[in-house]
MARGUTI-886890 format. One line per 4 residues: number of its first residue (from 1); for each residue z, x, y of N, C-alpha, C. Coordinates in pm, 1 decimal. Layout:
<sites>
NUM) Z X Y Z X Y Z X Y; ...
</sites>
This chain:
<sites>
1) -4193.4 -9890.8 -9257.8 -4131.4 -9788.8 -9175.4 -4213.0 -9774.0 -9046.5; -4145.8 -9772.5 -8935.5 -4210.3 -9758.0 -8805.8 -4250.8 -9612.1 -8784.7; -4380.6 -9583.4 -8764.5 -4423.9 -9444.6 -8750.0 -4368.7 -9375.4 -8625.6; -4342.3 -9450.7 -8520.7 -4288.6 -9388.2 -8399.4 -4142.3 -9348.3 -8417.5
5) -4066.5 -9432.2 -8485.8 -3927.5 -9396.7 -8514.7 -3923.1 -9276.6 -8608.8; -4012.3 -9278.1 -8707.6 -4020.2 -9164.0 -8799.1 -4051.2 -9035.1 -8722.7; -4145.4 -9039.9 -8628.1 -4179.3 -8922.3 -8547.9 -4061.1 -8878.5 -8462.0; -3987.1 -8974.0 -8407.7 -3868.6 -8941.3 -8327.4 -3763.3 -8870.6 -8412.0
9) -3739.3 -8922.7 -8531.4 -3642.2 -8859.8 -8621.9 -3690.8 -8721.4 -8663.1; -3821.9 -8708.4 -8690.4 -3877.6 -8578.2 -8727.3 -3863.4 -8478.1 -8612.9; -3884.5 -8522.7 -8491.0 -3867.1 -8434.2 -8375.5 -3722.9 -8386.5 -8362.7; -3630.1 -8475.2 -8387.9 -3488.7 -8437.0 -8386.2 -3460.0 -8335.6 -8495.6
13) -3514.8 -8360.5 -8614.2 -3495.6 -8266.7 -8725.7 -3554.2 -8130.1 -8692.6; -3671.0 -8128.3 -8626.3 -3731.5 -7999.7 -8589.6 -3645.2 -7923.5 -8489.0; -3585.3 -7995.2 -8395.6 -3499.3 -7928.5 -8297.9 -3379.9 -7863.7 -8367.2; -3318.6 -7935.5 -8459.2 -3205.0 -7880.4 -8534.5 -3251.4 -7763.5 -8622.1
17) -3365.7 -7781.0 -8689.2 -3421.1 -7674.8 -8773.6 -3441.3 -7547.1 -8692.2; -3505.4 -7558.6 -8577.3 -3534.3 -7439.4 -8497.7 -3409.2 -7376.9 -8439.5; -3311.3 -7457.9 -8405.7 -3184.2 -7402.9 -8360.5 -3120.0 -7320.4 -8471.3; -3115.7 -7376.7 -8592.5 -3055.0 -7304.2 -8705.2 -3133.8 -7177.2 -8738.4
21) -3266.1 -7184.9 -8734.5 -3347.5 -7066.0 -8762.4 -3326.1 -6958.6 -8655.7; -3312.4 -6999.5 -8530.1 -3289.7 -6900.2 -8424.3 -3151.5 -6836.2 -8437.5; -3053.8 -6911.7 -8485.9 -2921.4 -6853.6 -8511.9 -2932.2 -6749.9 -8623.7; -3013.1 -6778.6 -8726.7 -3033.4 -6681.6 -8834.2 -3094.0 -6552.0 -8779.7
25) -3189.7 -6565.3 -8686.8 -3249.8 -6446.1 -8624.0 -3144.0 -6371.4 -8543.8; -3063.1 -6445.4 -8468.7 -2960.8 -6379.8 -8386.2 -2853.9 -6310.4 -8470.3; -2841.7 -6350.3 -8596.9 -2745.7 -6286.5 -8687.7 -2806.5 -6167.6 -8761.1; -2931.2 -6132.1 -8726.9 -2989.5 -6009.8 -8780.9 -3105.0 -6025.5 -8877.3
29) -3139.1 -6148.4 -8916.8 -3254.2 -6165.7 -9005.5 -3383.2 -6151.8 -8924.9; -3481.3 -6084.4 -8980.8 -3610.8 -6068.9 -8914.6 -3687.0 -6201.0 -8919.6; -3776.4 -6219.2 -8823.1 -3855.0 -6342.3 -8818.2 -3927.9 -6370.9 -8949.7; -3995.6 -6272.7 -9010.9 -4063.7 -6303.7 -9137.4 -3967.7 -6353.0 -9246.0
33) -3847.1 -6297.6 -9252.1 -3749.8 -6341.4 -9352.6 -3705.0 -6484.4 -9326.0; -3683.1 -6516.6 -9199.8 -3640.9 -6651.5 -9162.4 -3751.9 -6751.7 -9194.5; -3876.4 -6717.2 -9160.7 -3988.5 -6806.3 -9190.0 -4007.4 -6822.7 -9340.2; -3988.7 -6714.5 -9416.3 -4001.5 -6721.8 -9561.3 -3896.0 -6814.5 -9620.5
37) -3771.5 -6798.0 -9576.5 -3663.7 -6883.1 -9628.9 -3690.7 -7029.4 -9595.8; -3734.5 -7056.7 -9473.0 -3766.7 -7193.0 -9431.1 -3876.9 -7251.2 -9519.5; -3982.6 -7175.8 -9539.4 -4095.3 -7224.4 -9620.3 -4057.4 -7238.6 -9767.3; -3980.7 -7143.7 -9820.0 -3943.6 -7147.6 -9961.5 -3862.0 -7272.7 -9993.7
41) -3767.4 -7305.8 -9908.0 -3686.1 -7425.7 -9931.0 -3773.9 -7550.3 -9925.0; -3861.5 -7556.8 -9825.6 -3951.0 -7671.2 -9814.3 -4043.9 -7683.2 -9933.9; -4098.9 -7570.4 -9979.2 -4189.0 -7573.4 -10094.6 -4117.4 -7618.0 -10221.5; -3997.7 -7567.8 -10242.4 -3922.4 -7608.0 -10361.8 -3889.6 -7757.2 -10359.8
45) -3850.7 -7807.6 -10244.4 -3822.4 -7950.8 -10232.3 -3947.6 -8033.4 -10258.4; -4058.6 -7994.3 -10196.2 -4183.1 -8068.8 -10216.1 -4231.5 -8061.2 -10360.5; -4216.6 -7945.9 -10422.1 -4255.9 -7932.0 -10562.2 -4173.8 -8025.9 -10650.3; -4044.2 -8030.0 -10627.0 -3958.0 -8118.8 -10705.9 -3998.2 -8264.5 -10687.1
49) -4021.3 -8305.8 -10562.8 -4061.2 -8444.3 -10535.6 -4195.4 -8475.6 -10602.6; -4291.9 -8383.1 -10589.5 -4423.4 -8405.6 -10650.4 -4413.9 -8413.2 -10802.1; -4333.8 -8327.5 -10861.6 -4320.4 -8330.1 -11006.9 -4252.8 -8457.8 -11055.1; -4157.8 -8508.6 -10978.1 -4091.4 -8633.4 -11015.8 -4190.9 -8749.5 -11012.3
53) -4274.4 -8754.0 -10908.6 -4365.3 -8867.2 -10892.3 -4498.0 -8852.0 -10965.3; -4544.5 -8727.1 -10986.0 -4675.0 -8707.7 -11047.7 -4670.4 -8630.0 -11178.6; -4562.9 -8560.1 -11201.6 -4551.6 -8481.8 -11323.8 -4653.7 -8369.3 -11329.3; -4687.5 -8323.9 -11449.5 -4780.1 -8211.8 -11464.5 -4921.1 -8239.6 -11411.5
57) -4956.6 -8366.0 -11394.4 -5089.1 -8400.8 -11340.7 -5108.4 -8347.2 -11199.2; -4998.2 -8319.5 -11131.4 -5004.2 -8266.3 -10995.3 -5087.8 -8139.4 -10990.2; -5061.3 -8045.4 -11077.2 -5133.3 -7918.1 -11076.4 -5281.5 -7939.8 -11103.7; -5313.7 -8023.3 -11198.6 -5453.3 -8052.0 -11232.4 -5524.6 -8115.9 -11112.4
61) -5457.3 -8209.9 -11048.6 -5516.5 -8275.8 -10931.3 -5541.8 -8175.2 -10819.4; -5445.6 -8087.1 -10794.7 -5460.5 -7987.8 -10688.7 -5575.5 -7892.3 -10718.6; -5587.1 -7848.2 -10841.5 -5695.1 -7756.4 -10878.4 -5831.8 -7823.5 -10871.6; -5837.9 -7952.3 -10902.3 -5965.1 -8024.3 -10900.6 -6023.0 -8037.3 -10760.0
65) -5937.9 -8051.7 -10660.4 -5987.6 -8078.1 -10524.8 -5972.3 -7959.7 -10428.9; -5912.1 -7851.4 -10473.6 -5876.9 -7740.2 -10384.2 -5999.0 -7675.4 -10320.0; -5985.5 -7646.4 -10191.0 -6084.0 -7571.0 -10113.3 -6008.0 -7462.5 -10037.5; -6070.8 -7346.9 -10012.3 -6000.2 -7238.0 -9942.2 -5943.6 -7278.3 -9806.0
69) -6012.8 -7366.2 -9734.0 -5963.8 -7402.9 -9601.1 -5835.9 -7485.7 -9607.7; -5794.9 -7530.8 -9726.9 -5669.0 -7604.8 -9740.5 -5547.8 -7517.8 -9705.9; -5566.7 -7386.7 -9696.4 -5458.3 -7296.1 -9658.7 -5430.8 -7299.9 -9508.2; -5528.4 -7342.1 -9429.9 -5517.2 -7336.3 -9283.5 -5399.4 -7418.6 -9229.7
73) -5376.8 -7542.8 -9273.3 -5262.6 -7617.5 -9218.0 -5128.0 -7546.2 -9238.2; -5109.6 -7484.6 -9353.7 -4985.4 -7411.3 -9376.7 -4970.1 -7293.7 -9282.0; -5080.5 -7223.9 -9256.4 -5077.0 -7111.6 -9161.6 -5045.5 -7161.6 -9020.7; -5108.5 -7271.1 -8981.9 -5083.4 -7327.1 -8848.8 -4938.8 -7375.7 -8835.1
77) -4887.7 -7439.7 -8939.3 -4749.1 -7486.7 -8936.4 -4650.0 -7371.6 -8928.0; -4676.1 -7266.2 -9003.7 -4588.0 -7148.6 -8998.8 -4591.9 -7085.7 -8860.6; -4711.4 -7079.4 -8800.1 -4722.4 -7025.3 -8664.7 -4643.5 -7110.9 -8565.4; -4651.7 -7243.3 -8578.3 -4578.6 -7331.5 -8487.3 -4428.0 -7311.8 -8500.5
81) -4379.9 -7301.7 -8623.4 -4236.3 -7278.6 -8644.3 -4196.6 -7143.4 -8585.0; -4277.6 -7039.4 -8609.9 -4247.8 -6907.3 -8552.2 -4241.8 -6915.0 -8400.1; -4340.9 -6980.6 -8338.1 -4345.3 -6987.9 -8191.5 -4220.2 -7054.6 -8136.1; -4174.5 -7160.4 -8201.1 -4053.5 -7228.2 -8153.6 -3928.9 -7143.4 -8175.5
85) -3916.2 -7082.0 -8291.2 -3798.1 -6998.3 -8317.3 -3796.8 -6880.3 -8220.3; -3911.9 -6819.1 -8198.3 -3922.0 -6708.3 -8103.9 -3881.6 -6754.8 -7963.7; -3931.9 -6871.5 -7924.5 -3896.3 -6926.3 -7793.7 -3749.4 -6959.7 -7782.3; -3693.7 -7022.6 -7885.5 -3551.4 -7056.8 -7883.5 -3465.8 -6931.7 -7865.2
89) -3503.0 -6823.9 -7933.6 -3420.1 -6702.3 -7927.2 -3439.2 -6626.3 -7796.9; -3548.3 -6651.1 -7724.1 -3573.2 -6575.6 -7601.0 -3547.9 -6654.4 -7472.4; -3576.9 -6784.6 -7472.4 -3561.5 -6861.1 -7348.1 -3486.1 -6991.6 -7365.1; -3436.2 -7018.6 -7485.0 -3365.9 -7143.6 -7510.0 -3458.6 -7249.7 -7566.3
93) -3404.9 -7367.6 -7589.7 -3478.2 -7473.0 -7660.2 -3575.4 -7553.5 -7573.7; -3539.7 -7594.0 -7452.1 -3626.9 -7689.3 -7381.2 -3767.7 -7638.5 -7350.2; -3781.9 -7520.3 -7291.4 -3914.4 -7472.9 -7248.1 -4013.0 -7458.8 -7364.4; -3976.2 -7393.2 -7476.0 -4073.1 -7385.3 -7585.6 -4107.2 -7521.9 -7646.4
97) -4008.5 -7610.9 -7650.0 -4033.2 -7743.9 -7704.7 -4130.6 -7820.8 -7615.4; -4110.0 -7814.1 -7486.0 -4199.8 -7881.4 -7391.8 -4339.9 -7821.2 -7400.9; -4349.2 -7688.8 -7410.3 -4480.0 -7623.3 -7421.7 -4550.5 -7664.4 -7550.9; -4475.6 -7673.3 -7659.5 -4534.2 -7715.3 -7787.0 -4586.7 -7858.4 -7776.6
101) -4507.7 -7947.3 -7720.2 -4549.6 -8087.0 -7705.9 -4671.5 -8096.3 -7613.7; -4672.0 -8019.5 -7504.7 -4787.2 -8020.4 -7413.6 -4913.0 -7973.2 -7486.8; -4899.5 -7869.3 -7568.1 -5013.6 -7820.5 -7646.2 -5062.9 -7925.9 -7743.6; -4970.2 -7996.2 -7808.3 -5008.7 -8102.8 -7901.8 -5081.8 -8215.5 -7829.2
105) -5030.3 -8255.6 -7715.0 -5091.7 -8365.6 -7640.9 -5231.2 -8325.4 -7593.1; -5243.6 -8207.0 -7534.4 -5374.0 -8162.6 -7484.3 -5475.1 -8147.4 -7598.0; -5434.0 -8087.0 -7709.0 -5524.7 -8070.7 -7822.8 -5562.9 -8206.3 -7881.3; -5468.6 -8299.8 -7886.3 -5497.8 -8433.9 -7938.9 -5598.7 -8506.9 -7851.0
109) -5582.3 -8496.1 -7719.9 -5677.5 -8559.1 -7627.7 -5815.0 -8498.0 -7645.9; -5822.6 -8365.7 -7653.1 -5950.7 -8297.3 -7672.0 -6016.7 -8338.2 -7803.6; -5938.2 -8341.5 -7911.3 -5994.7 -8379.3 -8041.1 -6043.6 -8524.6 -8040.6; -5971.4 -8613.5 -7974.1 -6016.7 -8751.8 -7964.0 -6146.2 -8761.5 -7883.1
113) -6159.7 -8678.0 -7781.2 -6279.4 -8681.4 -7697.2 -6403.1 -8629.8 -7771.0; -6387.5 -8528.3 -7853.7 -6504.0 -8471.4 -7922.4 -6532.6 -8536.4 -8056.5; -6447.5 -8620.0 -8101.9 -6463.5 -8685.8 -8232.4 -6558.1 -8794.7 -8225.2
</sites>
């Protein structure tokens, strides 16, 4: 699988995801409820996939290697989704998406420089 094509498809999926989430907000759901529903569906899907491929050993493996800082990526991802949904509902899709990509590029360059 080509990683660049995969990233392109993922970017398209994120645009559709954020559009749908912003429509949910515009229909009266609060941001925390929308983020919860988004995360809950993703978690259930991932749990099902992990259980199919790893079975009950999944839980044992997770407990064996778990560290408190493993929570940080989920918090950062939830913040990114919130920022895009908030942007979509206030200024439309292009500006928040461009700002998010600019932040990713700048942070990636900085991390490569200090690594």
